[in-house]
C-alpha positions as protocol buffer text, in pm:
chain_id: "A"
residue {
  index: 1
  type: MET
  ca { x: -8597 y: -8997 z: 6762 }
}
residue {
  index: 2
  type: ILE
  ca { x: -8773 y: -8670 z: 6686 }
}
residue {
  index: 3
  type: SER
  ca { x: -9117 y: -8637 z: 6842 }
}
residue {
  index: 4
  type: ALA
  ca { x: -9428 y: -8490 z: 6685 }
}
residue {
  index: 5
  type: ASN
  ca { x: -9434 y: -8248 z: 6980 }
}
residue {
  index: 6
  type: LEU
  ca { x: -9098 y: -8101 z: 6877 }
}
residue {
  index: 7
  type: ILE
  ca { x: -9211 y: -8068 z: 6517 }
}
residue {
  index: 8
  type: ASP
  ca { x: -9535 y: -7897 z: 6625 }
}
residue {
  index: 9
  type: SER
  ca { x: -9343 y: -7661 z: 6854 }
}
residue {
  index: 10
  type: ILE
  ca { x: -9104 y: -7561 z: 6577 }
}
residue {
  index: 11
  type: LYS
  ca { x: -9392 y: -7506 z: 6335 }
}
residue {
  index: 12
  type: ILE
  ca { x: -9556 y: -7272 z: 6587 }
}
residue {
  index: 13
  type: GLY
  ca { x: -9231 y: -7091 z: 6661 }
}
residue {
  index: 14
  type: GLU
  ca { x: -9113 y: -7051 z: 6304 }
}
residue {
  index: 15
  type: GLY
  ca { x: -9441 y: -7017 z: 6119 }
}
residue {
  index: 16
  type: PHE
  ca { x: -9477 y: -7133 z: 5760 }
}
residue {
  index: 17
  type: SER
  ca { x: -9380 y: -6939 z: 5450 }
}
residue {
  index: 18
  type: ALA
  ca { x: -9440 y: -7086 z: 5106 }
}
residue {
  index: 19
  type: THR
  ca { x: -9212 y: -6821 z: 4958 }
}
residue {
  index: 20
  type: ALA
  ca { x: -8858 y: -6726 z: 5045 }
}
residue {
  index: 21
  type: TYR
  ca { x: -8806 y: -6440 z: 5289 }
}
residue {
  index: 22
  type: ARG
  ca { x: -8524 y: -6284 z: 5488 }
}
residue {
  index: 23
  type: CYS
  ca { x: -8533 y: -6394 z: 5853 }
}
residue {
  index: 24
  type: PRO
  ca { x: -8447 y: -6142 z: 6127 }
}
residue {
  index: 25
  type: THR
  ca { x: -8078 y: -6230 z: 6091 }
}
residue {
  index: 26
  type: GLY
  ca { x: -8095 y: -6159 z: 5716 }
}
residue {
  index: 27
  type: ARG
  ca { x: -8070 y: -6520 z: 5595 }
}
residue {
  index: 28
  type: LEU
  ca { x: -8283 y: -6634 z: 5302 }
}
residue {
  index: 29
  type: THR
  ca { x: -8535 y: -6877 z: 5449 }
}
residue {
  index: 30
  type: ILE
  ca { x: -8838 y: -7079 z: 5333 }
}
residue {
  index: 31
  type: GLY
  ca { x: -9092 y: -7324 z: 5475 }
}
residue {
  index: 32
  type: TYR
  ca { x: -9058 y: -7370 z: 5851 }
}
residue {
  index: 33
  type: GLY
  ca { x: -8731 y: -7185 z: 5899 }
}
residue {
  index: 34
  type: ARG
  ca { x: -8528 y: -7374 z: 5637 }
}
residue {
  index: 35
  type: CYS
  ca { x: -8226 y: -7161 z: 5553 }
}
residue {
  index: 36
  type: VAL
  ca { x: -8152 y: -7168 z: 5181 }
}
residue {
  index: 37
  type: ASP
  ca { x: -7916 y: -6871 z: 5172 }
}
residue {
  index: 38
  type: PRO
  ca { x: -7630 y: -6937 z: 4928 }
}
residue {
  index: 39
  type: ASP
  ca { x: -7398 y: -6733 z: 5151 }
}
residue {
  index: 40
  type: GLU
  ca { x: -7464 y: -6963 z: 5447 }
}
residue {
  index: 41
  type: PRO
  ca { x: -7249 y: -7281 z: 5440 }
}
residue {
  index: 42
  type: GLY
  ca { x: -7435 y: -7611 z: 5462 }
}
residue {
  index: 43
  type: THR
  ca { x: -7777 y: -7473 z: 5375 }
}
residue {
  index: 44
  type: GLY
  ca { x: -8012 y: -7549 z: 5090 }
}
residue {
  index: 45
  type: ILE
  ca { x: -8195 y: -7866 z: 5002 }
}
residue {
  index: 46
  type: THR
  ca { x: -8097 y: -8220 z: 4921 }
}
residue {
  index: 47
  type: GLU
  ca { x: -8140 y: -8373 z: 4578 }
}
residue {
  index: 48
  type: SER
  ca { x: -8421 y: -8595 z: 4709 }
}
residue {
  index: 49
  type: GLU
  ca { x: -8598 y: -8287 z: 4848 }
}
residue {
  index: 50
  type: ALA
  ca { x: -8556 y: -8116 z: 4512 }
}
residue {
  index: 51
  type: GLU
  ca { x: -8705 y: -8421 z: 4337 }
}
residue {
  index: 52
  type: MET
  ca { x: -9005 y: -8411 z: 4572 }
}
residue {
  index: 53
  type: LEU
  ca { x: -9056 y: -8041 z: 4493 }
}
residue {
  index: 54
  type: LEU
  ca { x: -9020 y: -8112 z: 4120 }
}
residue {
  index: 55
  type: ALA
  ca { x: -9282 y: -8388 z: 4136 }
}
residue {
  index: 56
  type: ASN
  ca { x: -9522 y: -8149 z: 4311 }
}
residue {
  index: 57
  type: ASP
  ca { x: -9448 y: -7874 z: 4058 }
}
residue {
  index: 58
  type: LEU
  ca { x: -9512 y: -8105 z: 3764 }
}
residue {
  index: 59
  type: VAL
  ca { x: -9862 y: -8184 z: 3888 }
}
residue {
  index: 60
  type: ARG
  ca { x: -9935 y: -7809 z: 3872 }
}
residue {
  index: 61
  type: PHE
  ca { x: -9765 y: -7765 z: 3535 }
}
residue {
  index: 62
  type: GLU
  ca { x: -9956 y: -8057 z: 3385 }
}
residue {
  index: 63
  type: ALA
  ca { x: -10281 y: -7881 z: 3475 }
}
residue {
  index: 64
  type: MET
  ca { x: -10153 y: -7551 z: 3335 }
}
residue {
  index: 65
  type: THR
  ca { x: -10042 y: -7719 z: 3012 }
}
residue {
  index: 66
  type: ARG
  ca { x: -10381 y: -7886 z: 2977 }
}
residue {
  index: 67
  type: ASP
  ca { x: -10545 y: -7545 z: 3020 }
}
residue {
  index: 68
  type: VAL
  ca { x: -10325 y: -7391 z: 2749 }
}
residue {
  index: 69
  type: LEU
  ca { x: -10382 y: -7676 z: 2502 }
}
residue {
  index: 70
  type: ARG
  ca { x: -10753 y: -7725 z: 2577 }
}
residue {
  index: 71
  type: ASP
  ca { x: -10903 y: -7981 z: 2334 }
}
residue {
  index: 72
  type: THR
  ca { x: -10563 y: -8042 z: 2173 }
}
residue {
  index: 73
  type: TRP
  ca { x: -10451 y: -8215 z: 2495 }
}
residue {
  index: 74
  type: HIS
  ca { x: -10675 y: -8511 z: 2410 }
}
residue {
  index: 75
  type: VAL
  ca { x: -10512 y: -8583 z: 2072 }
}
residue {
  index: 76
  type: LEU
  ca { x: -10166 y: -8616 z: 2225 }
}
residue {
  index: 77
  type: ASP
  ca { x: -10004 y: -8932 z: 2355 }
}
residue {
  index: 78
  type: GLN
  ca { x: -9821 y: -8933 z: 2689 }
}
residue {
  index: 79
  type: VAL
  ca { x: -9477 y: -8858 z: 2544 }
}
residue {
  index: 80
  type: ARG
  ca { x: -9600 y: -8554 z: 2352 }
}
residue {
  index: 81
  type: ARG
  ca { x: -9800 y: -8433 z: 2652 }
}
residue {
  index: 82
  type: GLU
  ca { x: -9486 y: -8457 z: 2862 }
}
residue {
  index: 83
  type: ALA
  ca { x: -9288 y: -8265 z: 2601 }
}
residue {
  index: 84
  type: LEU
  ca { x: -9540 y: -7981 z: 2628 }
}
residue {
  index: 85
  type: ILE
  ca { x: -9540 y: -8001 z: 3008 }
}
residue {
  index: 86
  type: GLU
  ca { x: -9161 y: -7961 z: 3001 }
}
residue {
  index: 87
  type: MET
  ca { x: -9194 y: -7658 z: 2774 }
}
residue {
  index: 88
  type: CYS
  ca { x: -9453 y: -7509 z: 3009 }
}
residue {
  index: 89
  type: PHE
  ca { x: -9233 y: -7580 z: 3311 }
}
residue {
  index: 90
  type: ASN
  ca { x: -8941 y: -7411 z: 3139 }
}
residue {
  index: 91
  type: MET
  ca { x: -9114 y: -7100 z: 3007 }
}
residue {
  index: 92
  type: GLY
  ca { x: -9446 y: -7073 z: 3190 }
}
residue {
  index: 93
  type: PRO
  ca { x: -9799 y: -7117 z: 3061 }
}
residue {
  index: 94
  type: ALA
  ca { x: -9836 y: -6762 z: 2926 }
}
residue {
  index: 95
  type: ASN
  ca { x: -9535 y: -6808 z: 2700 }
}
residue {
  index: 96
  type: LEU
  ca { x: -9640 y: -7157 z: 2594 }
}
residue {
  index: 97
  type: ALA
  ca { x: -9975 y: -7010 z: 2487 }
}
residue {
  index: 98
  type: LYS
  ca { x: -9787 y: -6781 z: 2243 }
}
residue {
  index: 99
  type: PHE
  ca { x: -9688 y: -7090 z: 2039 }
}
residue {
  index: 100
  type: LYS
  ca { x: -10015 y: -7065 z: 1845 }
}
residue {
  index: 101
  type: MET
  ca { x: -9887 y: -7222 z: 1522 }
}
residue {
  index: 102
  type: MET
  ca { x: -9730 y: -7511 z: 1713 }
}
residue {
  index: 103
  type: ILE
  ca { x: -10053 y: -7572 z: 1905 }
}
residue {
  index: 104
  type: ALA
  ca { x: -10252 y: -7555 z: 1579 }
}
residue {
  index: 105
  type: SER
  ca { x: -10017 y: -7811 z: 1421 }
}
residue {
  index: 106
  type: LEU
  ca { x: -10059 y: -8037 z: 1725 }
}
residue {
  index: 107
  type: ALA
  ca { x: -10438 y: -8012 z: 1694 }
}
residue {
  index: 108
  type: GLU
  ca { x: -10409 y: -8133 z: 1334 }
}
residue {
  index: 109
  type: GLU
  ca { x: -10170 y: -8409 z: 1445 }
}
residue {
  index: 110
  type: ASP
  ca { x: -9902 y: -8251 z: 1225 }
}
residue {
  index: 111
  type: PHE
  ca { x: -9623 y: -8342 z: 1464 }
}
residue {
  index: 112
  type: GLU
  ca { x: -9346 y: -8262 z: 1219 }
}
residue {
  index: 113
  type: GLY
  ca { x: -9485 y: -7912 z: 1174 }
}
residue {
  index: 114
  type: ALA
  ca { x: -9531 y: -7868 z: 1548 }
}
residue {
  index: 115
  type: ALA
  ca { x: -9170 y: -7971 z: 1611 }
}
residue {
  index: 116
  type: GLN
  ca { x: -9050 y: -7724 z: 1347 }
}
residue {
  index: 117
  type: GLU
  ca { x: -9257 y: -7446 z: 1505 }
}
residue {
  index: 118
  type: ALA
  ca { x: -9096 y: -7518 z: 1841 }
}
residue {
  index: 119
  type: LEU
  ca { x: -8748 y: -7516 z: 1689 }
}
residue {
  index: 120
  type: SER
  ca { x: -8800 y: -7191 z: 1498 }
}
residue {
  index: 121
  type: SER
  ca { x: -8864 y: -6995 z: 1817 }
}
residue {
  index: 122
  type: ARG
  ca { x: -8655 y: -6761 z: 2029 }
}
residue {
  index: 123
  type: TRP
  ca { x: -8707 y: -7013 z: 2312 }
}
residue {
  index: 124
  type: ALA
  ca { x: -8526 y: -7283 z: 2111 }
}
residue {
  index: 125
  type: ALA
  ca { x: -8231 y: -7051 z: 2054 }
}
residue {
  index: 126
  type: GLN
  ca { x: -8217 y: -6981 z: 2427 }
}
residue {
  index: 127
  type: VAL
  ca { x: -8233 y: -7341 z: 2552 }
}
residue {
  index: 128
  type: GLY
  ca { x: -8035 y: -7513 z: 2273 }
}
residue {
  index: 129
  type: LYS
  ca { x: -8017 y: -7892 z: 2296 }
}
residue {
  index: 130
  type: ARG
  ca { x: -8310 y: -7903 z: 2538 }
}
residue {
  index: 131
  type: ALA
  ca { x: -8531 y: -7768 z: 2259 }
}
residue {
  index: 132
  type: ASP
  ca { x: -8389 y: -8029 z: 2021 }
}
residue {
  index: 133
  type: ARG
  ca { x: -8479 y: -8309 z: 2265 }
}
residue {
  index: 134
  type: ILE
  ca { x: -8829 y: -8174 z: 2326 }
}
residue {
  index: 135
  type: ALA
  ca { x: -8895 y: -8115 z: 1956 }
}
residue {
  index: 136
  type: GLU
  ca { x: -8785 y: -8470 z: 1875 }
}
residue {
  index: 137
  type: ARG
  ca { x: -9035 y: -8604 z: 2129 }
}
residue {
  index: 138
  type: ILE
  ca { x: -9307 y: -8390 z: 1973 }
}
residue {
  index: 139
  type: ARG
  ca { x: -9213 y: -8514 z: 1626 }
}
residue {
  index: 140
  type: SER
  ca { x: -9169 y: -8884 z: 1705 }
}
residue {
  index: 141
  type: GLY
  ca { x: -9373 y: -8948 z: 2018 }
}
residue {
  index: 142
  type: VAL
  ca { x: -9075 y: -9137 z: 2159 }
}
residue {
  index: 143
  type: TYR
  ca { x: -8819 y: -9057 z: 2428 }
}
residue {
  index: 144
  type: ALA
  ca { x: -8469 y: -9079 z: 2281 }
}
residue {
  index: 145
  type: ALA
  ca { x: -8268 y: -9377 z: 2399 }
}
């Protein structure tokens, strides 16, 4: 069993970095000495660790999406909010804010128009079927079965 003393000692020895850096041996590292270098066999993160990081990220992206949409946020149901959060996660809040016609359509509860605005973008051409899925959620307010 791993003791709290060992964990504390490693934290002191390694230090914490929220961003990736190259350790003295040149390996890409993050957190408390976690090697994530793709050239180093057996390193990286597990799927459950990635899911935990994603959950934490989505809390931040929900707040960012709400900031971009402002009052429009309140006219959306959960499915449509989540569609916009996914767009924000994918492209960032500054790029989401450029979808002015889509956001205006959402404010008017013109979900068909908002979906069409999303699909007529360069982003949609770049992400393909992902854009189709998100636009359908914007249009219908329902996750596809």
